[in-house]
N, C-alpha and C positions, 0 to 999 in steps of 0.2 A: 388248410392253404399252405403250399409249398413256399418257403421263404428262401430266396436267392441273394446273394451278397451283392452289395452296391458294386457297380463297375468303378475301376480306377485306373486311371492314365498314367503309363509309366514315362516319366521323364529322364533320360539319362544325365547321370552327375559325374563329373571326373572324380578320381579317387585322391585328389590334393587341391586345397585351396590356399590362398594367403594364411600363413600361419599354421598350416597344418600340412605337414611332410607327404608328397606324393608315394601313395603305394603301388610300385609298378608291376606287382604280381599279375594284373590284368595281361600283360604283354604275352604271358605264356611262352617262354622262351625255352628254346632247345639248347642241349650242349653242342658248341664246337664240333663239328664233324658228324652229327647224327643224322643229317638229312642224306637221303639216298641221291644219286645222281641217276636220273634214268635216260634211256637213248632218246637221239632227236625226234624219232617216228612216236613218240610215247602218246598216247590217248588223253582226252582231256580228264576222263573219269579215273584214270590212273594216276592223275597228279593230285589227288584228295588230299593226300598226306601231306605232299609238299605246300598245298595252299593253306592248311592248317598248321603246318610246322615252322621251321625258320631254318633257311640254308646259311649256315656259320661255317667259316674256314680258321679263323684266328681264335687261339683260346686264351686264358687268361695269363699266359705266360709269352704269348707273341708266336707261338709255332703254328704253322699251317696243318690243320688235320682233316681228314675224312676224305670221301669221295670226290667232293669238289676242290680240294687242295691241289694247286700246281706251283712247282717251282718257278716262279717266274723270273724272268732275266733281270739281272741288276740294273738294266738300262731302262726297262720298261717301268720298274717300279720307281727309279727315280724321276722320270719323266711325271709318272702319278703324283710324286709328292711334291714336285716343284710346282705343279699345278695347283695342287691344291692349296699350298701355302700362298702361291701368288693370289688365288681367289679370295683367301682371308684376308689378306693384307688390302688388296683392291676394296673388298666390301668395307673395312675398316675406315680406308681413307676417304671412302664415298658417303659414308654415314656422318663422317665430321664435315663434310664439304657439305651437307644439306643442312646440319646443325647452325652452318655458317652462312644460311640462306643463298647458298649458291646454285640450288635447284630445289625443285618444290617437295619432292620426297623420294625414298630411296627404301628399296627391298633387300636386304642381305640373305645369304644362303649360310649363315655361321651354322655349323653341325652336320651340315647336308654336302659338303664339299666333294666325298667320295662318288657319290653317284652318278652326277653328270660327267665328273672327270675321266671315269672309269667307261662309262658307255662312249663318250666322245674318242675313247682308243680303239674300241672295237667297230664303230662305224666307218664306213669308206666314203671316198670323194664322191659325190651323186646322191647318197643318203641324204633324206631330208626328215630334220626334225621339226616337230610342232611343239613348241615349250610353253610351260607356266612361266612365272616370273621370278624363279630362283635357279634358273639354269644359265646365268653368266659363264658358269664354269665350262659349259660347252664351247664358247667362244672363245674364254681364256686358254683351254688346253690345245686349240687349233692355232692358237697363236696371233687370233685378230688384233689389230692395233687398239691399244689401251686407250690412244688418243681420241680415234673415232667413238669408242664405247663413251668415253668421257663426254665428248661434244655432244651425243645424243641426251646424254643426263642434264647438261647444262643446257641444252636446246639453243646452242648459240649459232654464230653464222656459218659454221663449218658441219653444223649437224646435217646428215645427209638426209634427214626425213624432216627437216626444215619446222623442229619444233611440234609437228603435228602428232606426234605421239608424245604420251606421259614418259617420264624416265622410266629404263629398266624396259621399256617396251621396244626392243630391239628389232631390227630386220637386216640379215646379213645373207643375202642369196648364196653368195660364194662359199659361205661357210655352213651352207646346209641348215641355216636357221631361219624357219619361216617367220614373217610378220607376226607379232605376239599380239595376242588381244587382252584386254582388260575383262571382257566377257569370258570368264573361265568355263571350261567343259566344252567349247567349241572346237576347240583343237583336236579332241580325239576324233570327233567325226572328220575333220578336214584331215587328219593323218590317214584315217582308215581310207577315206576317198582317193587320197594321193598314192596311196599304196595299191588300191584297186586300179587306178589308172596304169601305174608301172607296170603291173601285171598284164593289162589289157593289150599294151603296147610291146610286150615281150621284153622289157627291160630287165636290168640286174639290180637295179636300185630297191632300196626299203626304207619304209619309214618308222620313225617313233615319236611317240605321243606321251606328254607328260600332264599329269593332273596331281592335285594334292587330295588328300582323304576327304576335305570338306566339299569339293567340288563335285565328288563322285555321287553326290544327293541330287545333281543336276540330271534332267532326262536326257540332256545329251549324252552322258555316259553310257547310259544302258542302250540307247540305240546305237552307238558306235560299236559296243561289244556284239549286238546283233548282226549289224552289217559284218564285221570281222569274220564272225563265225561263219555265217553263211557262205561267204563268197571268199572265206581262207585267205583273207587280205595278208600279204607279206609284212606284216607291223609289230613293233614292240609296244605294248601299251603299259606306260610306267606309271603306278599310283605311289606317289611320294607320301607315305602316312608319316607325318612328322608330330602327330598327335594333337595338332591344333589347328584350326582353321583360324578366322580373324581372333576371334576371342571364344569360341566354341569348342569343346572338347570332341574329339574323333568319334566318339560315341552318338553325338548327335547325327552324323551322316550315316551311322548305322555299323560302327565297328566295335560296338560294345561286346556284344555276345555273337561276334562272328568276325571273320576276318575279310578284307576288300578282296584279297585274292581269291576267296571262295565265291565271290561273285562272277569271276570269270569261269570256273569250274561250271557253274550253274547255267552258264550262256554256252557251255561246250567249248570253251577255248584253255587249252592246255596254262595252267596257272602255277605261279610259284612265289611263295613268301620269303623274303630275304632280308639278311642284316645289313642295312644300307650304310652302318659304320664300320664295316669291313672291308676294305679296298679289295682284297683279294677275292671276297664272295662276290662284290658288285662286279668285278672285271671279267669273273667265271661265270656268272650268271647271265650276264649282258652277253658276252661271247657266245653263250650255248644258243639263248633266245635268236642271236642274229644269225646263227648257222641255221636255226630251223627256219627262219623265214626265207635266207637265200637258197636254202633247198627246197623250197615250194612246200614246205610241211605246214604253212598257216602262223596265224597269231601266238603270240605269248603275253600273257598278263602277268606283270611282275609288280608285287605288293613291297615296297622297300622301306621296312621299318627304322625310323631313324627319330630325331626329336630336333625339333626347331629352337635353336639354343637362344635366339634373340627375339626382338619383336616382330610381329608380323610386317610391319614396315617402320619408318620413320614416325608413322603418325599414331602408333599403338605404344601403351605401357603393360607389358605382360604382367607384371608385379600386381594388377588391379584382380587377376583372376586366376593366378597359380603362383606357387612358391618362388620366391625369388632365385632361389638357389637350385632350381629344379634339374638343369642341365646337368650340374657336378654330380648328381645321383642318378642319372640315367643310365641303366645297367648295361646299355652297350658302348658306352663311352664316346670318346672323342675320336673321330677317324683319323685325324692327323697323327695323334698321339699313338694309335694302335698300328698304324703303319711304320711309324717311327719304332716302335718297340721291336717289331718284327723285323726290320732291315737292320739294325743294330744286332739283334740276335744272330743273323746270316753273316754279320760282318762287312756289311755293303754300305753301312752309313754310322755317322757318329754323331754326337753331342756338338761337336765343333763343325761339322758339316751342315747340321740343321741350323745353326746359329747363323753361320755364312750365308744359307739360302735365304733365312728370314731377310738378312740385311740386304742382300742383293735384290729380293723381291721388292722390299721397301724403296730402295734408291730408284729401280725402274718405275714403279707406280707413281712416286713423286716427281720424277722427271716427266712422265707423260701427263699428268696433272697440270705441271707447269706451263707446259706446251698446249694443251687443251684449253685452261683457261685464258691465253693469250687471244685466244678467240672470243672471249666472253662468259660471263655467267650471269646469273640472275641478280647476284649480289650488286654488279656495277651497273645495273640498269640498262642493260643490252636492250636494243632494240631491232627486231628482224623487220626488213623493209614490208610493208604492207601491199607491195606488189606481188608477194607471193601468195595471196589470197586467190589470185587470178590464174596461177599457174598450176600445171599438173593434173587439172581435173578434165579438159576435153583435149583431144589430140588438135582440135581445130577451134579455137573460143568462138562462141557465138557473137553477133553483133552486140546484143545488150550489155556484154560481161567487156567488151571493149569500150562501149559509151560509159560504164560504171567507174571503169579504170581511169579514163579519161577526166570523168568529173571527181575522182578521189586524186588525181594531178601525181600518180605513179605510175 
């Protein structure tokens, strides 16, 4: 009788654990300038190489090379640099505020600043972003009030959302920032639907959706790809592959022997894998995808390869599941340091200007924090009026709510 081997289940494992340095060879990087730049009307099947490769522009010396390279205006690069610096300073101050019990928790975007900053700079007024919870840089780049953002984090009396959203779950319609939900992956379907509606109305606005590598395992993600492909929705589908979900390696979500960009190709969507820590690459790829959407050429899925340098949130300790110094060894480096190197090479930036920019950002953020904290934080036992629970639910409150409010005496 023929003997067959026993079946075995494969469980992906990260190539690094605490006390064992990470082997980043699994990233399958391409040299800067090696990826081709196709025409806007490229077909999905012709982007297979881009979905498995990696669009990189800045080389190890800070020079912009290859078909995606562009000598961006100094003013544009400065705007990007200043927004990234401000985002990093804002994050650091808010993490400290959480440690001081001024808010319940916080999620920073350390190491991922370039992706949202660059994309915010190519989107237009009227476009709508459907973010995940590391896209505060979309707001900061547009100059949204830091005080308003902090009041939402502190859930104080000036919080426009009246404490009904967890910290970092912002909602800013004027800035094209759709109400953020903690139920991740849902924003992908919402973005595709919004983009479809824009096309149905013969509007000119496009949508931008954001998801992490871990949430791509949710069925909502695949549903979004199907609708985006079938109806050729004018939407940018951003997969921020920062290598880790809460504490699980990206391989658990399907990134071990494949790329997340390849899922887009398999769904009939033009797809690109790009260096998320290269500001010029992030700007050029996002610009290219936005131009495709505005030209009625359909959706683009972009996998941004980056690294979550900090904890998943202030409730997480990544040293429990990965080497504590992992980020310092990540081969794509720090997005701010890389852009700084490029700008200095072009003689449009200097170490002194960089130091001055960091100091100015810190002063601006500290001043905003002082103003926001004047309206209350969790640390000073602020209490929002119980009356707010009866408001903003019905246009005309029913009789029983009036009665309950009277009973509550508010």
